[in-house]
Steps between C-alpha positions, in 0.01 A plus 500: 500500500784736595658441157176602327478820705862590430443427124190720494678779683798478268272512189309796638828693560626425145166597346512821699853586391441421131142636491603841638799539273466765234665427176487867405661618819740784419876476547784753475716575200792321646290197593372481142854498370599241756200275417611498130224732366586689184487853660486813295558846635789712388662188356397134457602254771511124439476547122662163459185343643290662229750397226476135629119530494516616134735216417264241663202660322673442161592143597141433622640427855286589790616795715371763739616852573383791696558858377475763758478872462445769756287816485633840574375452858681165529204263464569176315325393185542122419486340158518123511569293187449125520583306188383144490675412164204623293340819637598775745277566793538864574400660841508870564478604863481861605296422819780652717499836314361744761423757238381260235142637498204294413688272257695313771510124519620184330438440134579184316525410121642229282755614242723361233802730440749724662652756268727803514498814288706814498295809592562851361749582782720204407384300796388146476143419621419136587137399458284195520240450224266245332283512811146362510342775706656779294460609139753298299668827390545611859777405750585529867807699586757296710799736543721746325875458460718801436773457250843548642 
């Protein structure tokens, strides 16, 4: 009987810990870099993770990355890309943006392509396109890399 009670208490504690965890909980700029996020601010951190993701995308090898940007006030905006070998599941999360207005929350889409293009200032914009919830001509902005 005691074993059953201990098991039930243990399961309850685990459920409480995992049930209360928030996957969109914010973390600092340095924590994002340390976790391996591709972080963009004045420069790009962990760019090698993004390059590996692109290589895996071309090879049809499953991979996952998180791209994290910060608002002027320092609030994080997360963009998760999960590639299963066929499609990219894209998640945009600005729920931690204190000044995000009424458009705050988590949005998801299924996409097929990551591309880059040089903008008029000579910077490279990375985007995700071929998404199901978006006009096929539209794309979602991922990050901007300044040419050195």
